[in-house]
Structure formats: C-alpha cells, structure tokens
N, C-alpha and C positions, 0 to 999 in steps of 0.2 A: 510701381509695384508696392503692395502692402508689406509692412514690417510685421515682426512677431507681435509687437504691442498693439497692432491694428486689428488683430484677430478679434472675433466677436466676444471672446472671453478674456481679452487682453488686460482689462482693468483689474481682474481678480488675480491673475497669475503673473509671476515675474520670471524672467529668464526665458530661454528658448526651449522648445520641445525637443526631446531626444530624437535624433534623426530616424532611428528604427521605429520608435513609437509613432512618429509622424507618418511614416510609410504604412504602418499597421492601421492607423486611424483613418487613412485616406481611402475614399471610395470613388473618386472622381472618374477613374477609367471605366467604371461600371455605370455610375448614375448620371453620366452626361447625357444618356438617353432620355433623362427626365427634363432636359432643358426647356423644351417647348411647353410642356404642361406646367412646369414651375413658373414660367413667365405668365402663362394664362392664369394660374392661381394667384400670382402676385398682382396682376392687373385687377382681378376681381376684388382682392383684399384691399387694394388701394382705394377702389371705389367705395367699399363699405366703410373705410376709415374717413373718407370725405363725407359720407352720409352721416357718420357719427360725430362730425365736427372736429376730428383729429387733424385732418388735412384741409387746407383751403383749396378752392377750385384751381387756383394757379399751381399749387403744389401737386395736385392730382394730375393735371395736364403734363407737368414736367416729368413726373414719375412714369406715366404711361408712354410718353414720347421716348424716354430713355429705355424702357423695357422693350418697346417695339424696335428700337435700334439694335438692341442686343439680340433680339430674335432674328433680325435680318443678318447680323454678323454670324450667328450660329448656323443659319441656313446656308450661308455662303462659305462656311468653313473658316472664317477669319476671326472667330472669337478665340482669344488667347487664354489658355489654361495655365495659370501660375503654379509653380511648384508648391507654394504654401496654401493653395486652395485645396482644402481637404475633401470638398465635394462640389458638385455643380451649383448648389445653392449659394455657396461661398463665392464662387466665380461670378455668378450673376449679381450678387449683392456688391461685390468689389467693383465690378465693371459699371454698375449703375452709379456708384459714388463717383467714379472717374468721369462719368458723362455729365451728371447733374449736380454733383457736390453733396454737401451735408444733408440736404433734404431727403436724400436716399435713406438716411438712418431712421426716418419716421415710418418707413414701410413696414418695419418689423414690430411696430408698437402692438403689444398684446398678442403677437403671434410667436409661437415657439417652433423650433425645428421639429418638435414632436408632431404637432398637427400639420405643419407644412409638408413634411416628408410623406406622411401617410396619405395626405390629400393628393400629392403628386403621384404616388404609387397607384392609388385608386383611379385617378384620371387616366394614367397610362394603360392600366389593365382593362378599363372599360373599353377604350378605343381598340386595344389589341384583341380583345375577345370578339368585338364586332368584326374585325378583319379576319380572325381565325374562323369565325362562324361562316363568313362568306365563302372562304375556301373549302370549308368542310361541306357546306351545302352543295357547292359545285362538284365536289368529288362524289357525293351521294347521287346527285342528278346524273352524273356521267355513268356511274354503275347501273342506274336504272335505265338509262337510254340504251346501253349495250344489252342489258337484259331483255328489253323489249325488242330490239332489232334482231337478236340472236336467240329468240325464245325456242326455236325448233331444234337447237343444237343439244344433243344428249351425249354425256360422257360418263366415265366411271366415277362414282363417289367412293371415298376411301375411309376406312377406320383402321387404326393401328398400322397405318401404311400398307394395308392390304385392300385389294379391290373388294368393295362391299356391296353396293347397290348402284344401279344406273340412276343418274339424276340429270336434270337439265343444267346446262352451263349457266342459264339465267338464274336458276335456283342458288347456285354457288355464289353468283354475284350479289344477289339480293340478301343472302345471309350476311355478307359483310356490310351492305348498305344499312341493314337493320341495326347492327351493332353500332355503327357510326351515328345513326339517328339518336340512339340513347346517349351517345357522347354529346351530341348537339343539345339535347335537352338539359344535360348536366351543365354544359357551358352557360346556357341561358340562366339556369338557377344560380350559378356562381356569380354571374354578372348582376343578378338582382340583389345579391347580398353585398356586392362591391359598391353598388350604386347608393351609398349612404355618405353624406357629407360629414367629415370630421373637422373641417376648418372652423375655427372659433372655439376650439377646446383648450387652446393654450398648451402649457407643458403637461398639466394634469387636472388643474382645478377649474378650468373654464376661462372665459374672457371677462374682465372686469369693466370693459368700456362700453357695455350695452350695445354691441354691434348687432346688426340685423342679419342673423344667420339665414333667415328665409330668403333674403336678397342674395346672399352668397349661394344658396342652394339653386336658385333660378339661374343665376349668372353662370354657374359651372355645370348646370344641367344634371344635378343629382335628383333622385326621386324622393329622398327623405333626409332628415337631419339626425345625426347620432344622438342617442338618448342620454348617455352618460359620458362626461369628458374623460374620465380615467380610462374607461373601456375604449373610447374612441382612439386614443393615442397609443394604446398598447395592443389593440386587436390586430392580429395577423392571421386570424382564422381563414379569411378569404384567400390568403396566399397558399395556405396548406390545401384548401379545397381546390384551388385552381391547379396546383401541382398534381394533386391526386387525379383530377379529371384529365389533365394532360397525359399523365402516365397511362391511364386507361386507353386514351386515344392512340398512344404509341404502341401499346400492347396489341390493339386491334389492327393497326397498320402493319406491325411486325408479323402478325399471323397471316394477313393477306399476302404480304411480301414473301413469306416462307412458302406458301402454297404456289405462288406464281413462279418463284425461283425453281421449285421442283418441276413445275409444268414446262419450263423452258429447256430442261435438259434433254439430251438425245434419248435417254432412257424412257422419257415420257413424250416429249415432242408435241405437247398440246398447244403451246403458244410460242410465238416468236416476238421478241421485243424490238422496238424501233432502235436503230443504231444511235439515235439521239440520246438514248438512256442506257447505253452500254459502253464498255471500254474494251480494249484489247489486252493482250498479254505482252510483257516486255521480253519474254523468252519464246513463247509458243505462238507462231503466226496464225494458227487455225482458231484460236480462242476468241469467243465473243462473250464477255462477262457481264452479267446483270448487276453491275455495281450500284445502279440507282436503288434497287430493292435491297441489296446487301447493306448499303449505307443507312437505309431506313431502319433495318433490323439492328444495326450497330448502335444507332442513336437510342433505340428502345432498350438497349442493353444496360442503360443507367438504372432501369427499374428492376428491383429484386422481387422475386415472387416465391411462393410455395404452394402446396396443395390448398385449393380454395376452401374445402370443408374444414380443414384443420384451422385455417386462419379465422374463418367466420365463427366457429364454435369457441375458439379461444377468446376472441374479442367479446362475444356475447357474455361469456362467463366472467371475464374480467370487469367489463362495464357493470354487469349486474351486481358484483361485489362492491366495487369502488364507489358506485353511486349511493348505495345504501350506507356504506361506512361514512362517506362524506356528509350525508344527511344527518347521521347520528352525531358526528363531530360538531357540526354547526348548531344542531338543536340543543346540545348539552354543554357547550362551552360557556364560560363566564368572562365578562370583560372587567379589566382593572382600570376604571375610569381615572383614578388619581394618578396612576403611573402614566397614562396616556397624556394627561394634561401637563405633567412634569416634563414630559419629553418635548413639549413645544418650546422652541428657542427663537430668539429674536432674529437670527440669521435666516430663518425661514421666511422672513418678511422682506427680504432683499428686493424681490420683484415688486412688492407694494411700494417700497422706497423709490424704485425706478419709475413706477407709475405716478408717484407723487411729483417727481420732477417733470414727467411728461405733461401732467395737468398744468404745470407752470410754464409750459411752452418749450421745453427742451426736447430735441429729437431723441427717440428711444435709444438709438445706438450710443449717443453721448451720455444719456442717463445710465445705461447699462455699464458703461466704462466708469462713470463717476461712482456708482454704487460698488462696483468691484474694488475701486480704490479705498472706499470706506471700509469694506470688509477686511481688506488687507491691513489698513491702519489699525482697526480694532484688534486684529490678531497680533500685530506687532506690539501693541500696548498691553496685551494680555487681558482685554476686557471684551464683553459682549457688545454687539453692534449698538444696542439701545443705550449703552453706558458711555458712548462717545459724547463729548461735550458739544454744545452748540458751536463753539469756536472750532472744534475738530471738523465738524461737518462743513462749516463755512470755509475752512481752508481748502476744501476740495472744490466746492462751488458756492458762491454767495446765494444761489437759489435755495440752498438748504437753510431754512430759517428756524425760529424757535417753535413754529407749529409742527415741526417734524415729529415731535413726540406722539402725535395722534396716529401716526402710522403703526406704532408698535402695539397693536391690539389684535390678537389672533381671531377673536370673535368678529370684529369688524372686517378683518381680512376675508374670512370665508363668506360673509354676507354680501360682499361686493359682487360675487360671481352668480348673478341672477339670470344670466342668459341661458337659453335652453341647453341642457346638458351640464350646467355648472354645479358647483358644490354648495351654493346657498341653500338654506333650509327649504325655501319655497321651490327651488329647482329640484331638489332631491325628492320632495313630496310628490311633485308632478311626475318624476321619473318612476317612482314606485307605482303610481296609478297607471302609467303607460305600460309598464311591464305586466301588471295584473290584467290589463285589457288585452295585451298580446296573448297571455296564457289563456284567457277566456275565448279569444278568437280561435286559438289552436285547438281547443276542446271541441268547438263547434265544427 
C-alpha cells in the first residue's frame, strides 16, 4: 500500500493530510465508474507516448499488459480501493506500479489530472448518451406502436382537469412521443459537443512533448480535437447541457406519469397497469399502487420550475444586458504588460524542470517527486527555485546538471507548447483563425 509520501504530490508537501480534508478531497466512491474509460484513455496515451519516443516498445507492452490486468480485476470486482486513493485515477496508477514497477511512472508524462479527468468524463458521457438514446428511441417506438394499434379508441381530453374535447387515445400517446423526440434531438446535439478530445492539453498550457493528438483522437473515437488547452481542461458546459436535457426528459416523463396515474384511478378507470409495475399497501389489502409512475415523478422532483414565460423573458433580458456590458468591458479595458511580466515567477517552471529530467530518461513520477523536493528545499532556504545552486540541485538527483539554468526562461517555456491547442504563439495564432472560421460558418 502506498504511503503519504508516495502520493502524486508527495515530493512537494510534507506530513500527512488532515483526515477530514482527505475525506473531503476524495471522490473515489463516485468516480470509480470511470475506471474502464480511464484505462482506455491511458492505453491510448501510452501508445502516443511510444509514438513520440518517450516509451520504448517494451515499456509500452508492459504498461498495456498491466492496464489490461487492472481492467480484468475491476470487471471481476477484485480491484482493491485503498483508503488513501483519493480517486479512481490514483487507484489505477497505484495498482499499475504494483504490477509493473517504476515504468508505470512514465505513463503520466505530459498528462495532467486536468486533461485526464475531463477526457474520462467525456468518454463516459458519450457511451452513456448512446445507451440512453437507445432506451429513449425504444420508448418512442412503443408509444407509436400503441398509437397505431389503438387508433380507433376515443376518450375525453382534459383542460384544467375538466372534460374539454373528445380526442383519440393515440393522439394523447403521440403528444408524448413528440416531446420525447425533441429530447432525443437535444441528446444528440449534446453528444456532438461532448465528442471533442481534450487529452493532450496538459494542466492548462498544452503538451510540450509534440504528441500526436490526431492519433489520440482516432484511438479514442472523438470527432474533433479541442482548439484551446485552457478551455479544454476547464470546460464543463457539456455537463450543464446534458443535465439540462436530462431535466427536460424527466419533466416530460413526469407529465406522462401524472396523466397515467390519474387514468388508473377508480374515478377515471381508463387504464390498468400490470402488476409487475405496481405495489400493494402495507395496511389496506385492496390497494394496487402505481408506484412505478410515482417513482418516475419523484425522481423528476429534483427539477425546480416556474412559469415558462417569466423564465424565458427574464433570461432574454438578462443575457441581452450582460452580453453588451461584457463586450463593452473587453473592448475598453487596458492591459498592464509590465505588471504581468513581473508576476512571472520561477516556481511556475517546475513542470518544465520535471520535463527536463524526463528528457534525460527519468520516469515522470520520479521527476515530479524530485522537483517537488527542489521546491521545498528552495522554500526552506528562503530563495526562489532558480536561485538554488547547482550543488543544491545535484543533492536531489545527479541528473540535474549545470545546464539546468536553461529551463528558467518563461518565453522558452510557452514556446514549447506547439501541439494543437497549446499556448505557443503559432498555436494560438492557429486557434484565432479556427475560431474566426467557426464564426464565419455559423453566419452562413
């Protein structure tokens, strides 16, 4: 089992994490559902590292074999979750090291939790939406089949809970099918926006190792590559859109359920539900409760609503104002370039220092640990990272030589990130043109 010092940030921090903080920070009970997609993403990333020359073929085979073993353990329920594993990604990384040794540390080279987690989430949501769409289509088809078979049935239509006009039963069924069809369209639109590869974006600046993101896109079956690395790792718009669409689906299902519950009562007696979808009463022997429909409605109760026109008008007015104000703010602000440059510090180049060690052959996890120790040493001496002596650096690892000074150059640092979506000048220029082209297409 890993110790506190073996955590991925163990080189930088000393002492153990407060138990309450550790519990608050942990997400493993929720995100263990990401295990399979995390393994899939890691296998693809290992392949692209081998393609970039970071891994040898033998190391790649070893990593893939280890990840496949973990996948098998997870599917069998034998993968052990440690108390100090704050998330499923840590569990898999820890287990991989147990199986194949230190070479496991190379897998995280150039990859951040930021791009790893959002890639996993997108992969899970892509497959989940496909599954949900299948079920939704089946429900719509079932409504239509009943509508066709029972098209001659006529019954009362209601407004304000009063009998209003006679309608066909099939008309009622199709009304719900149409609403669910709109939901299906929304789901596909959300899936289209989910289907963008963020992997290769790093923590925020991009990937400095010239990895082939197009290879990753094909390997993980995404339709496109994220344009900007900062946006890629911070974007959760697709989550909000999915939850919004899911809320609408639940509202539509709740409305259908409410109608059917009413129609099952003795007062209406229009339909009878199968016993398979009902329960009895613990006290009253005569009762047959439509609990299946009541449960659907209770699940939809998570959604809060208000009058539709009030909400729409309020949002229109608010957006109309804030969009214009935001445009005014951006168009009239001035930047203070000197203050920006003064804010650049040497500790911001710690990842560059780790990559410096990686290029000399050190596994990334060991490099991360070594740089964390260097940061801690600098703080204990009251100096900045770039003011540690060569002897100080060599006391941590002999791989840190006199050429280490070349790392501490912010301009050089940003210009490393030339991969698509990165922060290098050429990459950002390309991104600007891409967004302009997107706007042009939207106008067309």
